N, C-alpha and C positions, 0 to 999 in steps of 0.2 A: 457383685458386680452392680454398676451403677444402674440406675433406671433411666438417665437421660440418654437418649443416642446421638443427637445433634445431626441429624443426617441431612446434608445439604443434597439441593437438586441433583448435583454432579461434582465429583471431584476433577476438576480440570486437568491441575499437574498429574495427577495419577492417570487419567485418559490418554494422556501424551504420552505418559513412558508407557503404557500398556503398548500404543502404537509403535513405540521405539524397538520395544522388545519383540512384536511380530514380524517386524522389518529383520531384525537380528536373527531370529528363526529362518527366515525366508533364505538369508545368505548361507546360514550354516547349512543346510540341505541342499544349496546350488552346489553339486558336486562338478564343478568345471574350475581346469586351472585359471583364475585370473589374479590380478595382483592382490585385492582385497581380500583372499582367503587365509594369507598368510598373518594377519593381523587378529589379535589375543581374541576381542572381543566377538569376532566372527568364527572362529574355530571353538570358541566356548558358548555358541550362541546357545547351546541344548539347555543351558541354566536359564536362559529367559523363561521355560516353563515353571521353573520353580518358583519366579516371579509372579505368574499369571496365579499360580495356586495361593500365594501368600495374597496376592490383591483380593483374588475371589473369597477367601475367608474373610478378609476384612468387609468387602462390602456387603456380604450376606449377612454378617453377624449385626452390620448397620441397618439392612433393609428388612431383615427378616427375623431379628432376635427378640420381637415382642412376641411372637407365635405363641397360643395357648393351648389351642384345641385341635383334636384329628381333623377338624373341616379345615383349620389354616395348613396343616401339613399337608393334604389333599391338594390344595390350592398351590402352595409352595410347589410340590413336584409337580403339577401339571404346568405352571409357568416355567420352572427348570427345565422341563422337556420340551417345551416350543420354544425356548430359547436355543437348545442345543442340538436337539436332534434333527429337523428340517434339514438344516445346512448339511450337517454331517451327512445324511442320505443321499442329498443333492451332489456333493462332492463325490461320493463315492460312486451313484451311478454315472457323472460325468467320467471318470477313472474307469468303469466298467465299459462305456462306450467305447472308450479310446482301446482298451484291450481287444476288443471286438474287431475294432477295425484293423489293428496290427495283425490279428489273427487272420482276418480276412486278406491282409497284404501279403502274409507270409503262404498262403493257399496260391495266390495268383502272382508268385515271384518275387513280391517287391517286398523283400524282407526288413524289419526291424532289427535283425543281428541276434535275436535272442527266443527262446521257444515261449508261447504266451500259454497263460492260464495255467503255469506252472511256476514252482518256486515262490518268489515274494508275492506274486499274483495268481497263486493256486487256489482251490477251492476250499481249504480247511481256513485259508487267510479271510476269505470272504465271508465266509460264516461268522469266523469271529467278530469281523467289524459290523455285521449286520446286525450282530445279538448283542452289541456293546460289551463283547468280554474281552475283546483286545485291551492287552494291558494288565488283564488280571491273569493271564496264562503264561505260565513261565517258556522261554523259548520262541516266541513270536516275535522275533525283532523286528526286521523292516519287511513291511508289506503292504499293499496296497497304499492308501492313503495314510501314510505313516504318521503324521501329527494327530491323528483322532485316537490314537494310544491313551491320550490326555484327557480326551472328552469324556471316554469311557469310565476310567477311574473317577473322574471328578463327579460325574453323573452321581454314581453309589456312593460318592462322599457327601453330597448334598441330602442323600437320603438320610443318611447317619445324621449328619449336622441338624437336619429337620427333627428327629426323633430327639436329639438331645433337648433341643430349644422345647419341644412342646411337651415331654415327661420332665424335665426340670426347670421349675419356676426360680429357683434360687442357688446358687454355688455350682452352677454348669460350668464356670471356667476351670474347676478342679477336672471336669471330665475332660474338657477342650485339652488341658494340661497332660493329662493323662494319655490320651490320643495321639497328641503330637509327640509325645516321648516314646509311644510304642513304634510310632515311625522312623523315628531318631535312632532307635536301638535297631529295628530291621535293617535300614538302611546302611547304618554303622558294619552290620553284620554281612551285608550283601557285597558281594566280589564287585558287583557293577556301581556299587554307591548311588549318589546323583546321575549318572548315565543311564539308570534304568528305564527301560520303556515296556517290561513284559514283568510278569510276576510279581516280583518285588514293587513294580513302580506303583502301585496301590499305596504302599507304606511312604513311597517318595510323595506321593499326595496329602496323605494324612499329615506328615512332618509338616508341609509347609502351610496345606489349607488351616490347620486348626493353630498354628503358629501366626496365621492372618488374624482369626478370632481373638486371640490374646493380643495381637497390636490394636484391634479397635477397643477392647477394652481398657489399654495404655492410653489410646489417644482420647477416651471419652475422660478418664482421670486428668488428664493434662487441660483439657477442655474446662472441666469443674475448678481446676486450682488455677484458670486464666493463664497458662504458662504458653508463649507460641515459639515454635523454634524458629530462630532468625537464619539471615540469609548464610553467614559462617559456618554454623551447626549443618544445614540441609547441605551444603557444599561436602563436608566433611565426611557426614555421614554418607553421601552419596557415593564421594571417592574411596570409602572404607567398604562400602559393599561392593564397588566395581573392582577394588583390589581382592576381595574375596574371590569373587567371579573369576580372577585368573586362575586359582589353584586348580592343579588336576583332579578329576573327577575320582581317582582311584587312591586320593591320598586322604587321611583321616581329616586335615585340615579343612577337606571342601565341604564339612558337615556345619561349618559356621556361616555358609553362604545364605541360606532362607532365614538367618537370624539377622544379618546384615540387610536383606530386602527387607526385614519386616521393620526394622527401624527406620529404613530411608520410606516405607511407605506411611509410617506414622507420621515421619517429619514434614512429608509433601502433602499429605491430607488436609492440613491446614488452608492451603491455597494462599500462603502468605510469603512472602521473602522475595529476594532477588531472584534465585533460581526456581520458583515456583510459578513467577512471572513470565519468565524465558520459555517455561514449558507450557504457558498457557495460550501461547501464539495459536492465530487460527491454522495454519495448516498443520500443527502438530495437535492441535486437537482434532482436526479433519482424520490426521491418519489414524487416532486413537478409536475414532468413532467407525473405522473399518477393521479395526484388529482380530475381530472374530473372523470375518471373512478371509482378510489377508492370511490369517493362520490355516485355514482349512482349504483355500481353493490354491493355495500357490504351489503345492506338489503334483496336482493334475496338470497346472500349465508347464510348470516343467518338464513333465513326463510327455507332453505335448511336444514341447519343443524340441527335446533331447530326442525323441522318434522320430521326428521330422528330420533333423540331423544324422540319426542313423540310415535312415531310409535314401537319404540324398547321397550319403558316402557309400552305401551298398549299391546305388544306382552308378557309381562312377565317379561322383564328385568327393573324391577321399580327403581332399581338405577341409570339409565340412567337419569331419569328425576323424581324425587319423586313426585313432584308437577306437573305432567303432564298435570292435569285434568284442571287447570286454563287455561284460553283463552289468547292468545297472543293480545296485548303486555302488560304482567306483568313480574317483576321480579319473577326470577324463579333460582333452583338451580341444575345445571346439575352434573352429575356424582357422586351427593352425598357427594363432599368435595369442599371445596374453594379452596385447593391447586391443585386437579386436573381439576377446574374449570379453575386456571390459566394456565395451561397448555394447556386446550381446547382454550382458549382465544389466547394464539402463534401459534398454529395450523390455528386457522381462521384467525387471520392476515395474515401469511403466503398464504393463499388460496384467500386471497381478494388481494393480492399484485400480485399473479400469474396470476389471472383471468384479474386483471386492466392490467397486461402487455401484455396480449392478446387482449382484447379489444381496447387498444390503438392503437396496431399494426393493426388488423383485421377491426374495424369499426370507431374509431374515425378518425385516420390521413386518410385513405381512402375517408371518408366522408367530411373531411376538404378539401383536394384537388380538390375533385369533386365541392364543394359548389366554390371553388375559381374558378375554369373552367367556371361556370355557371355564375356566377358574371360578369367575365371578358370577356363574351359574350354581357352583353347588352350593348347597344351603346346608345350615347349620344343623337341620334337624334330621340331616342323612346319619347322625352318627351321636352316639350317647355322650355327655358327657364324661369326663375320667370319674368324677366324683360320683357319678349314678350306676356306674359298673359295679359296685358291690350290690345295692340294692336290688339291680336288674337280675344279678345272677341268685340273690337269696329268692326272688318271688318266682324264678324256673325251676329252682329246686323243690319250694313247697308245691309249685304245679305238678312236677314229676311225681313228689309224694303221694298226692292225693289220687293221683291217677293208680 
């Protein structure tokens, strides 16, 4: 693997693409009958998570690919925990508060139309979410803040990535290739394929994340050769990746989707070319900055909006949600009109963006800065260097023998 990393301060086009992918996930999870749900990109919005994994692997390899010591690994883990966990637990707490409100409503005759703290909002599911094991346990499909399954599997993949970087100074790309291949094989054998969100979902992450680290290796080599993808190549690769993303998740052909995403990430990482310049528009960059919050807060907001519709329908305004008796999560028809549902989708997206801007400012940014300060306090003398370990073990053994 080349030693040069060429890390820019920010990949503008990739940031914008991450934001657009987050919006696709939002629309995919919106279980309302509206005109846009029939579009293939929306119905297959769950593939955006595989794009997130690829992009995450790419960025981690660029940013943390030079780690060498256990101190570096600990600092990396602290920073990653500070990046992912505070917002995850804040969104879960919001979900828990909503469920408590719905439970109080049921006790007081204001029914939400389903039992609370059972099924997908049961205690076992809550424990899995709180312990970051959701996504690793088979059978836990849709529960609580569902998108956080990817946060759980990605966090543990971060730890594995950090270990490969610290333990292997050379040839690590062979290990990354093997881990991606392991993920590929496991996903190919899984009946859920790239739609898995529990059990084999961790292999779905391994496949795409370490494909992203390999994509960064390819990017470095292209930079060293002074090769820059042009506008036509960017458009062609992006169109090909989106075509792959139209494949059904239960088809063998869907396994090429992460490969298409990896090629797209490499092309866009140069931030040159017409398509990259279009994506670098300030509004799209802003959505990219909000992408992590968009991804984690949109389900609690949907939960609140649909809960309000259900309560209104139970109170007599049946036009709010004619099929309110059906349990979440199923497709329902809010406001008795597809056109009205379209307008509700616009309002919902506006609320998601507004709340995401607040959580970035009040939760994400402070937590990220705090975790960096904590990581910076980790001293290198807290750990032995790897090359000192055999000597230290030998001295300890000799001391025991003298006793």
